[in-house]
C-alpha positions in Angstrom: 47.1 -122.6 76.5 46.1 -118.9 76.8 44.7 -117.3 73.7 47.5 -114.8 73.4 50.0 -117.5 73.5 48.2 -119.4 70.7 48.3 -116.2 68.7 52.0 -115.7 69.2 52.7 -119.3 68.3 50.8 -119.0 65.0 53.1 -118.2 62.1 51.9 -115.4 59.9 51.9 -115.9 56.1 53.5 -113.4 53.8 50.1 -112.0 52.8 49.2 -111.6 56.5 52.4 -109.7 57.1 51.6 -107.4 54.2 48.1 -106.9 55.5 49.5 -106.1 58.9 52.0 -103.7 57.4 49.2 -102.0 55.4 47.2 -101.4 58.6 50.2 -99.7 60.4 51.0 -97.6 57.3 47.4 -96.6 57.0 47.3 -95.5 60.7 50.6 -93.6 60.2 49.1 -91.8 57.2 46.0 -90.9 59.3 48.2 -89.5 62.0 50.2 -87.4 59.5 46.9 -86.3 57.8 45.5 -85.2 61.2 48.7 -83.3 62.0 48.7 -81.7 58.6 45.1 -80.4 59.1 46.1 -78.9 62.5 49.2 -77.2 61.0 47.2 -76.0 58.0 44.7 -74.2 60.3 47.7 -72.4 62.0 49.7 -72.0 58.8 49.9 -68.2 59.1 51.1 -68.5 62.7 53.7 -71.1 61.7 55.1 -68.8 59.0 55.1 -65.5 60.8 56.0 -66.6 64.4 57.9 -69.9 63.8 59.6 -70.0 60.3 60.4 -66.3 60.0 61.3 -65.9 63.7 64.9 -67.0 63.5 65.7 -64.0 61.3 64.7 -61.5 64.1 67.1 -60.2 66.7 64.5 -61.0 69.4 64.9 -64.8 68.7 66.0 -66.6 71.9 69.2 -68.0 70.3 70.3 -64.7 68.9 69.7 -63.0 72.3 71.6 -65.7 74.1 74.6 -65.5 71.8 74.7 -61.7 72.2 74.5 -62.0 76.0 77.3 -64.6 75.9 79.4 -62.3 73.8 79.0 -59.5 76.3 80.0 -61.7 79.2 83.0 -63.2 77.5 84.3 -60.4 75.3 82.5 -57.4 76.7 81.3 -56.5 73.2 78.8 -57.3 70.5 81.2 -59.8 68.9 78.7 -62.7 69.0 75.6 -60.6 68.3 73.7 -61.4 65.2 71.8 -58.6 63.6 68.2 -58.8 62.5 67.7 -59.9 58.9 65.3 -58.0 56.7 64.0 -60.9 54.7 61.7 -58.9 52.4 60.2 -62.2 51.3 58.5 -62.1 48.0 56.0 -64.3 46.2 56.4 -64.4 42.4 54.0 -67.3 41.8 50.2 -66.7 41.6 49.4 -69.8 43.6 52.7 -69.8 45.5 51.5 -68.9 49.0 48.5 -71.2 48.7 50.5 -74.2 47.6 53.2 -73.6 50.2 50.7 -73.5 52.9 50.2 -77.2 52.2 53.9 -77.9 52.2 54.3 -76.2 55.6 51.3 -78.1 57.0 52.6 -81.4 55.7 56.0 -81.0 57.2 54.5 -79.9 60.4 52.2 -82.9 60.3 55.2 -85.3 60.0 56.9 -83.7 62.9 53.8 -83.8 65.1 53.0 -87.4 64.1 56.5 -88.7 64.3 56.2 -90.4 67.8 53.0 -92.1 66.7 54.6 -93.2 63.4 57.5 -94.7 65.3 55.1 -96.4 67.7 53.3 -98.0 64.7 56.7 -99.3 63.4 57.4 -100.9 66.9 53.9 -102.4 67.0 54.5 -104.0 63.5 57.8 -105.5 64.7 56.6 -106.5 68.2 55.0 -109.8 67.2 58.3 -111.1 65.9 60.1 -110.3 69.2 60.5 -112.6 72.2 59.0 -111.5 75.5 62.3 -110.5 76.9 63.1 -108.5 73.8 59.8 -106.7 74.0 60.7 -105.5 77.5 64.1 -104.3 76.2 62.6 -102.4 73.3 59.6 -100.9 75.2 61.3 -97.5 75.4 62.2 -97.6 71.7 59.4 -95.1 70.8 60.4 -92.7 73.6 64.1 -92.6 72.8 63.6 -92.4 69.1 61.1 -89.6 69.4 63.3 -87.8 71.9 66.3 -87.8 69.6 64.1 -86.7 66.7 62.6 -83.8 68.6 66.1 -82.8 70.0 67.3 -82.8 66.4 64.4 -80.7 65.2 64.9 -78.2 68.0 68.7 -78.1 67.4 68.2 -77.4 63.7 65.6 -74.8 64.3 67.2 -72.9 67.3 70.9 -73.3 66.3 71.3 -73.8 62.6 68.4 -71.8 61.2 69.1 -68.4 62.8 72.9 -68.6 62.0 72.2 -69.7 58.4 69.5 -67.0 57.8 71.9 -64.4 59.3 74.8 -65.5 57.1 72.8 -65.4 53.9 70.8 -62.4 54.8 73.9 -60.3 55.4 76.2 -61.7 52.8 76.5 -59.3 49.8 78.8 -59.3 46.8 78.2 -55.6 46.5 76.3 -53.0 48.5 74.3 -52.2 45.4 72.8 -55.7 45.3 69.7 -56.1 47.5 68.7 -59.4 49.1 65.1 -59.9 48.2 64.5 -63.6 49.0 61.5 -65.6 47.8 59.4 -66.7 50.7 59.7 -70.3 49.4 63.5 -70.2 49.8 63.2 -69.1 53.5 60.6 -71.8 54.2 62.7 -74.5 52.5 65.8 -73.5 54.5 64.2 -73.5 57.9 62.0 -76.6 57.4 64.7 -78.7 55.7 67.3 -77.9 58.4 64.9 -78.8 61.2 63.5 -82.0 59.6 66.9 -83.2 58.3 68.6 -82.6 61.6 65.8 -84.5 63.4 66.4 -87.5 61.2 70.2 -87.3 61.4 70.0 -87.4 65.2 68.7 -91.0 64.9 72.4 -92.1 64.5 72.6 -93.9 67.9 69.3 -95.8 67.2 70.6 -96.9 63.8 74.0 -98.0 65.4 72.1 -100.0 68.0 70.1 -102.0 65.5 73.1 -102.6 63.3 75.0 -103.9 66.3 72.1 -106.1 67.4 72.0 -107.9 64.0 75.8 -108.3 64.2 77.0 -106.1 61.3 79.3 -103.9 63.5 81.0 -104.0 66.8 82.6 -101.4 69.1 86.1 -102.3 68.0 85.2 -101.6 64.4 83.6 -98.3 65.3 86.7 -97.2 67.3 89.1 -98.3 64.6 87.2 -96.4 61.9 86.4 -93.3 64.0 88.5 -91.0 61.8 86.6 -92.2 58.7 83.3 -91.7 60.5 84.3 -88.1 61.4 85.1 -87.5 57.7 81.7 -88.8 56.7 80.0 -86.7 59.4 81.8 -83.6 58.2 80.7 -84.3 54.6 77.1 -85.0 55.8 77.1 -81.8 57.7 78.3 -79.9 54.7 75.6 -81.4 52.5 72.7 -80.8 54.9 73.6 -77.4 56.1 74.1 -74.2 54.1 77.7 -73.5 52.9 78.8 -71.5 56.0 81.5 -73.0 58.2 79.7 -72.2 61.5 76.6 -74.1 60.6 78.6 -77.1 59.5 80.6 -77.0 62.7 77.5 -76.7 64.9 75.9 -79.8 63.2 79.2 -81.8 63.0 80.0 -81.6 66.7 76.7 -83.0 68.0 76.9 -85.8 65.4 80.4 -86.7 66.6 79.1 -86.8 70.2 76.1 -89.0 69.0 78.6 -91.3 67.3 80.5 -91.7 70.6 77.3 -92.3 72.4 76.5 -95.0 69.7 79.8 -96.7 70.5 78.9 -96.8 74.2 75.5 -98.3 73.3 77.2 -100.9 71.0 79.5 -101.9 73.9 76.4 -102.5 76.1 74.9 -104.7 73.4 78.1 -106.7 73.2 78.3 -107.0 77.0 74.7 -108.4 77.2 75.5 -110.8 74.3 78.5 -112.1 76.1 76.6 -112.5 79.3 73.8 -114.4 77.5 76.4 -116.7 75.9 78.0 -117.5 79.2 74.6 -118.3 80.8 73.8 -120.7 77.9 77.1 -122.6 78.4 
């Protein structure tokens, strides 16, 4: 019997599983640490050219919306004005401490594909050979959805949210002088949270595989799912309707994609059942 087959046939004890999990968690931490160091080196660039960029009228999304408004309406109806952030620091160590926060979040985003790959490697020994082939693209699709979510949050939600809050005033006599921490929190939270929320089809796939849901259930409860999505969009995004709408629509699309994925899971399960008869 080949050595690899012997290894597969050997049952791991609970302690061995914990030790294996520790190794993968340690590697994931190393990846995040390495990404954090890289982002810390470029912290000033990340703040000036990445995090504060969505507030400028030269930002790609703002320019695209303005161009679209000129084509459709022939006016500046969709143009977003540049926001003067006037970001302030009121804490002596505020800028220093937040450089680590920026670097850490950036490190998580950079290391995410490697972290997901470590998760798959941890689960892989428990899978059959045919299941390994089916899940080989798990890291790719999970990372792709995450990065699409991060880009969506950054390029779509961040500029609209910053523009909304930057130009909203109760009175002309009240000036908006934001703390730089609030700007950083808004942009990074939107980007990271949207990346995680875009994992919806992956979550639906695994829940369907273990038999907790089926496509009929998802279709029957579609209206309730939409309500949950709207509430989730309202919680994650700032309290402006446009941002909530922009996040809600893709999530509804991802939900429909999830239904299609669950159908494929059911189809393969039925095919396997027929073959075993």
